[in-house]
N, C-alpha and C positions, 0 to 999 in steps of 0.2 A: 238875658240881654235886655237892657233898659230900653224904654221907648225912644229915648234921645239918640241911641246908637243905631237903631234899626234903619232910619232913613239913610244914614251914612253907608251902611252895607248895601242897601238897595241901589244907591248911586254907584257904588263900586262895581256891582254886578252889571248894571246898565252900561257903565263905561267899558268894562271888559268885553261885553257883547258887541259894543260898537267897534272897538279896536279889532276884534277878531274878524268881524264882517268887513271892515275897512281893508285889512290885509288880504282877505280872501278875494275881494274885488280887485285890489291892486295886482295880486298874483294872476288872476284870470285875465286882466287886461294885458299884463306882460306876456303871458302865453299866447294870447290872441295876436299881439303885435309881432311877436317872433314868428308865429305861423304865417301871418300875412306877409311879412318881410321876405320869407324864403319860399312861400308857396308859389307854384307856377301852374298855369292852365295848359293842359295838353288835350289834344283831340286824337282819337284813334278810329280807324275805319277798317271795315272788313273787305272782302273781295270786291274790287272795282270792276274787273273784267271788261275794261274799255269804256265804261260809262263815266267818262271824265267830266263831261259838261254837267251832268246831273249831280255828281258828287261835289265838284268844286263850287257849284251854285249853292248847294245845301250848306257847305262849309262857310261860304261867305255870309249867308243869312245868319247862321249861328254866331259867327264872329261879330257881326254888327249888334246882335241882341245881347250876347253874354260874354263877348271877348274883352280885350284881345287875347288870343291864344298864341302861345310861344311856338308851337310846332304841331304838325299833323303827321301821324305815323300810320302807315298802311300795312296790314297783314294779309296773307292769302295771295290770290292771283290778282295782280294789278293790271296786267294786259290780258286782252281776250285772245283766244285762238282764232277768232274771226278777224282777218286783216281790216275789213271795212269798218268794223266797230272801233278799232284803234285809230282810225283817221281823225277822230275827234281831237286827238292830241296835237295835230298839226297846227291848229290855230294858236295853241299855247307855245309851241316851239317857235313859231314865226313872230311871236310878240303881239298878235292881234287880240289875244285874250290873256288875262293875268291870273296867275295862281295866287289866291289871297293870303295863304299862310305857307311858310317854309314846310315842304312836304318831303318825307323820307319813306322809301319803300324797300321791301325785301326783294330778294332775287327770284328767279324763275322756278316754277315747280314742274315744268314739262318742257320737252325739247322744242315744241312748236312756237314758243315765245322767246327763245334764246336770242334771236336777232335784234330784239328791241333793247337788249342790254349791251350790244356791241358798240365799240367806238365811243364810249362815254369817257369824258375827261375827269378823272378822279370822282367818278360816280355821277357827275352832273348830266342829266338828261335834257333839261332846259332850265330856264330861270325859275328858281324856287322849287325845283323837283330834282331830288337826288336819290340815287341808288346807294343804300347803306353799305352794301358789300355782302360777302358770303357769311361772315361771322364777325363778332367783335363786341366791344363795350364802348358806347357813345355817352359822353358826359356833357350835359347842358351847362350853360353859364351859371345857373342856379345851384349846380351840384347834383341835380337829378341824374342818376346812372341808369342807362338803358342797355341791357344786354340783348343781343339779337343773333339769330341763326337763320339762314335762308335755305329754302329747298326742302326736300323730303329725305328721310333716312334711307341710306343705300340698302336695298334688299339683300338678304343673305344669299350668297351664291352668285350675285351679279358680277359679271366680268368687266363690263364697261364702266369707265370712270366719268359718268356724265356730270356736266356742270351743275345740274339741279339736284344732285345728291349731296348729303352731308354724311360724315362718318365719325368714328371715335376721335380721330385727330382734331376734327373741327369742334366737337363737344369739349374736349380737354383744353383746347385753346381758349374758348370762351370761359370755361371754369377757372383757368389760371389767371385770366385777365381780371376776373372778379375778386379772386382771393389773394392776389399778389401782394397787397399791402397789409394783409392780416398779420398781426404780431402775436396774438394769443387767442385762446378759445373764447375769451370774453370780449374780444375786440370786434369780431365780424358781426355786422348787422344786416347782412343781405344786400340785395340790389333793389332799386325802386321798381323797374319794369323789365320783363322779359318778353320779347317778341318772337313768335315763330308762326309758320303757316299751319303745320299739322298740330294735332293735340298730343299731349304726352300719354303714353300707355298707362292705364289705370283709371283715368277719368272717363266716366260713362254718363250717357243721357238716357234715362229710362232703361238702364241695364245694358245699353248697346255701346260698344266701342266705336269710336270714329273710324272712318275708312282708312285714314293714313296715320293712325296713332303710332307713336315712336317710343320704344323703350329707352333709347339713348337720351331722348328729350326728358323722359321721366327722371333718369339719373341726374341730368343737369339741373332740373328743378329742385330735386332733393338737396343737391349740394350748394347751389348759389342762393337759394331761398328768396325768390322775388316776392315783393309785396303784391304786385299785379302781374298776371301772365295773360297776354292777349294772343288769340289764335284766330284763324279763319278756316276756309275750305269745307266747313260742315253745312253751309247754306242755311244755318239756323242760328238764332240768338240763344245763347245758353249761359246763364250765370248762376251756378249753384252757390250754396252757402260756403263761406271761406273754410279752408282746412288749415290745421296747425301742424307744422313740421317739428318733430321731436328734436331735443338737443342731441348733439353728436360731437365728434372730434373736431368739427369745423367751428362750432359755436356752442356755448352753454345756453344760449337764448332759445326759447321755443317760439319761433316766428310764424306769422300767419301769412298765407297766400290766398289771394282772390283770383280765381280762374274765370276768364270771360272770353267766350267765343262769339264773334260778331257775324251777322248775316251778310248776304250779298247786297251790294248797292242796287236799289230799285227792285228788290224782291217782291213778288206778287202778294205775299202774305203781309207785307209792310212791317216785317220784323226789324228790330233795331240793328242798324249797321254803322252808326256813328256813336261814339262814346266820349263824353266830356269828362275830364278828370282834373281836379285841383290837387296838386301833390306837393308836399313838403319833403325834401330829401331825407333819407333815413339817417344821414350823418348829422342832420340838424335836429333830429327828434330825440326826446328823452327815452331812455330804455323802457320806462314804465309804459309809455305810449305804444311802443313796439310790441310789447308782450301782453298788453291788455286784452282780456278775453272779450269776444263778441257775443251777442245774445245767442246766436245759433251757429254752431260749427259742426262740420262733418269730419269723419275719420280721414286721416291722411291717406289719399288714394295709392300712395307708393309703399305703405307700411308692409304689405304682404308680398311685395315683388322681390324676387331673388336677383340681386345685382352681382352675384359672384362671378358671372361670366364677363363682366365689364372691368377691364384692367386699365389703370392709368399707366402711361408710359413715362411721362416726364418726371425727373427727380426734383424739379424746382417748383412743384405745385404749392408748397408752403413757404416759398422763399419770400423774404421781405424786401430784399434789395438785390441788385445785380452788380457783379464785380467783373472787371475785364482786365486782361493783360494788354496794356496800351501798345505794346510793341508786337503783339501777335499778328500773324498774317491772315488775310481774308482771301479765300480763293473763289469767292462767289462772283466776283466781277461786277458787283453793284457799286453805286457811287452816291456821294452827296452832291446835289445839284445846287450850285451857287445862286442860281436864279429861281430856285424853288421848283424847277421843272422835273417831271418824271420822264426820262427818256428811254426806259426799258421797253422792250417789246410787249404789247398788251396781249393778255390771253384772250381766248375767244369771248369770254365774259369777264370784264375787269373785276377783280376781287379786291375790295377795299379791306385788306387783311393786315392786321397788325404784325403777323409773323413775317410778311414779306415787305412791310413798310421799311423804307431805307433809313428812317430816322428813329424808330423805336429801339431803345437799347436792348430790349428782350429779343429783337429780331436777329436771326443769323445773317440777314442781308446787310447789316451795318458794317462799314469799313472801319474797323477799330483803330487802324493806324492813323486815321484822321482826327481822333479824339484828343483834345488838349487837356481838359480837366473835367471831372464829374462832381456835381453837387448832389443835393438831396432830391431836387425836383427838375434841375436843368443840367445840361452839359455844354461845353464849348467844343467846337470842331472846326477844322480848316474847311473852307468852302471848296467844293470840287470845281475846278476851273476858276480859280480866284482872279480877281481883277489886279490885285497887288498882293504883296506878302502879308498884309494886315487885313485881309478879307476873310472873316470867320463867320460862323453861325452860332447862335444861341438856340438850342433845341430843347423841348420838353422831353424828359426821360420816358414818361408814359404817353400814350396815344391821345393827345389833346389837339383838336383841330386848329384853334386860334387863341390869341391872347385874351379875347373877350370872354373866354370860358374858363379862365384861371380862377382858382380860389384865392382868398386873401393870403393864405400861407404861401401859395405858389408865387403870388405877386411880390411878396416881401423878398424872396430869394432872387427873383428876376431883377428887382431894383438894386440888390446888392451886386449882382454881376455887372449891371450897367454902370453903377458907381465905380466899381473897381476898374472897369475898362476905360472909363473916362480919365481916371487918375493915371492909368498906365500910358494911355496915348498922349496925355498932356506932357508926361516926362519925355516922350519921343518927339515933342514939339509938333504934335498932330491933333486934329479935331476928329470927332467920330460922329457918324450917322447910323441910326438904327431904322431899318425898314421891314415891314411885314406886309405880305400880300395874302389875305384870306380869300383866295379865289383860285380855283383849279389846283388846289393842293389839299391834302388831307391831314397833314401833321404840322404843328406849330414850328415854324422856323423864322427866326429874326436874323436878317442879314446885317452884319456889322462891318462897316468899311471906314477906314481911317484915311484922312487926307492931310497934306501939309497945312499948318496954321494959316499961311498966307492965302489959302484958297477959301477960308471960312466965309468971307463976305460974299463970295460968288455963288455959294451953294443954294440959297433961296432963289436967286435969279435963274440958276440952271433948272431947278424944279419948275419955276414959272414958265420958262421958255419951252420946255418939253410938254408941259400941260397944254400950252397954247397950240403946239404942233399936233398933239393927239386929240385936241378938242376936249380936254378934261377940265372939270371945275373942282377946286380944292377949298376946304374950309380950314381956317387957321384957328387952332385951339391952344391953350397953355400947355406947359410941360406935362407929358403923360405920366401920371402917378398911380392910376388905379384902373381896373378893368371896366368899371362903370362908365368911363369916359369913351369907351369904344362901343360900336353898335351891338346890341344884344342879338340881333337877327340879321342874317344875310351877309354877303361878301363885302369886303372893304379893303382899301390900301391905306397904310399909315406910314409916315416918315417923321422921325424925331431928328430935328436939326441941331447943330451946335449952339445956336442962339436961344436955346430953351423953348422954342416954339415947335408945334406939331402940325403937320399937314395931313389931312384925312379926306378921303372921298369914298362915297358909296356908288359912284357912277361906274359900275363894273361891266356893263354890257360892252363887249368887244374891247375890254381893257387890254392894253399891250403887255404881254407876259414879261417882257424884258424892260419894263418902264424904268425901274430903279437903275439898272445897268446902263440904259440909254442916257440917263442923267449924269451918272458918274463918269461915263466914257466920253461925254460930249466935249466939244472943242473948248468950252469955257472952263472945264475942270481938268480931266486927265488927258483929254485929246487922244483917245485910243479907240476909235469906232470899231476896230477889228476885234475888240474884246466884248462887244455887246452880247454875243452868243457864248455862253460858258463853255460850249464844246470846243470852241476855237482856242480855249485857254487851258485845256487839259494838260496835266503834268504827269510824268512817270512816277511810280510809287516811291522810288528813292528820293526824288526831289520833294515830294509831298511829306515824307517822313522828316526830311531835313528842315522844312519850313515849320512843321509841327514842333519839333524839338527846339528850334530857335525861339519860337513864340512862347513855348512853355517855360523855357529858361528865363526869358526876359520878364514874363508875367508872374514869376514865382512869388515875388514879395507882395504882390497884390491879390494872390490867389487865396481866398478865405476857406477853400474846401480842403486844403492840404493840412 
């Protein structure tokens, strides 16, 4: 190579090095941007045992320094067996003190605290404090999936069916909720967080099993493969090295779990009882990130456990979708509530349970004869106790609490349903309103009500009059087109009007449950005050079936699901 060519090659090598570094930096920034976009800050707390003031003060201080945090999750015993200790919560219930972060707790672990979970409305104990329920899968607006199970494993030979015990049916229900959308062995990525009060059997601290360790919980961990598993009840902070779950028939991926047991609030040893976590949903992570080996890993604690005595009962554990005979009868006696109310008799401890949720399509409690059509993520159903023949509900198929927590894919289908309904009602010379109350309800329901075109100009005034009557303040925003337009945290009420404007309020303390029905039944609109309470509008099953059939037939040419 001549001397004149050498500088040329040197420049080429230098340029190549620069280009490679440039793209590496760009790729790193892109990964960082994506992680920041989807990452959410969560806080977790161990056994509170009635030390509410100390715990919430600590949470508030951390929130000011390192927040904001989206949610606080509590494991272990939240209430104390000492009644006087629990009196600290009265100030929060009365509104004299404020809980700084939306807080969700697990259920009771002994009979002495059962009374504190009684008479909760959809799990709400007070503002910003909610009982999650006995079991389920809770999805945040960011897509973070939190599986949970309350109580202790029912002891072998126990005859009583105490509210604070869980059994195989509960474990299988949580498992199926996590696996329901899995389509192949390469599709399942696990869940982000699992919450339980006891430890799973197999995990030991200095060779000692926890007092309330559970083999059923170990089985659940093995199958749903959480990235993080938080427990309480041990009175010690314990965080061993992560363990890796081997691939199996559920997934080909070898996923990693970090087990963390939190200490009691205010423990004398000052061990860690609050854990801050910045989490990107597993669905938003690359596979390589999920299976990446950590520096130190321990053997899977469930590898040598014989689970042959644990038998799954359900045949739909690997089901991808639910199908229903629309004309089949339901003898359960449950109902769709047109005003979003739950009117069934509460159990001793209210169980926020997807299997008894009136709106989850996987639940046997659904009155299938009310269903009009089923999409991929949503379905239409006649409202129970409808105000008129065109009063229907848009409900999520899976257990999602509110529209603010919908994914982009969910939202696209929701908009398709709304667009189709607007076109349908326009042909009927009607206008349509969509209302959602994310308050004292656990499942997303959007009430859809059509009125004659001639009443369109009166609708905003009717909402304004009722807002003044109930001393409510609404904000007017443009047409609702995405979940980010809704509050990320806390309850809200939203109404989409025919003039393409949206009314929204977060002023939900003492919010009137029947507010939307109050508006539509007012003298200015339908003038039927007797229909404000949906129970006064209940129809017999034959009439309901006839209304569903008529709506389905008329809506057929706009129905994109068929």
